[in-house]
C-alpha angles and dihedrals in degrees: 000000000000123000089243092057092047090053094051110124122205112252095242091051092049093050090053090051092052092048090050091057094040093055090055095049095042090051093048101042107020128241102287099041094044113109124221086205089061093046092050093049093050090048090049097239138100123272092244088057090056088056092044091056100036106020101226145355089270089049090052092049092049089050089054090049095049095047097046092045090050091051091048094050091044091052091050094046095048094049094049097048117113100337099130135274120008095264091057092048089051089049091050093046093049089047089054093047091055091043091053090051091047095046098037103039094157092053091052094046089055092046098042112026110026101062107079118113094005131128127302092249093053091046090051091050091051090050090050091050091051093048088054093054090043092052091055094048093043092051090054094046092047090051090050096049093045090050091051097046108019086229118121093183092056089045093055092051100043096038093065091050096046094044092055090049091050097046092044092049091046090053092053094043092059089066090045090052091056090060091042102050092168091065111099122215089244094055092046091050091049092052093048091048089052094050096046112018096044090047092049092049088054092050090051088050090058101264114133136172119222128180112251121263111265111250113266114246108232115241112257114241114250112269122244089244091058090050093050092049091052090050093052090049 
């Protein structure tokens, strides 16, 4: 068997190698400045081979988005599977989310920061990935509310709101974690759960916050001129 034949890599393995290198380059340089030449060199293949496997620079970026989004959702789903009541599953899933961001920083940069002002196809793929994460969170929140109240209708209404709060907060907290490297995924998750889940539980128990009523302005006494006018009339 020749050396060339021994070195042959299956297509699926080669594609993953290219994507591995592309995630690093896109995360470090951004979409537009990233060079396919650099990606090809890091992957140990020629630039035409990159295009042969993944069609274009946009196709390569889309492949990165899809793979990393699937990995993130899979990590959340696996952690949240069969670990007790819904709130513990949500805790486990959010912990896995923050762990993924911590351990795969390049992946999160590609998913979270490199998608503004890009093509319609890329924007749509990012939206699809976000919907997949939102669906997982919403399902766990809905189960938790239904378990706490026995009301599926209330769960459907509240779950969507709470899931958006959680996912939006998680997005923002990934940036906060970068500037607080001593914070562990577990501690960040605990703080988020205390802020959102405990608050939601209080609301479901009938405790609501309302802004205070504005002070009533006392009515001004009628002026003397007004009295004189009415007398003359």
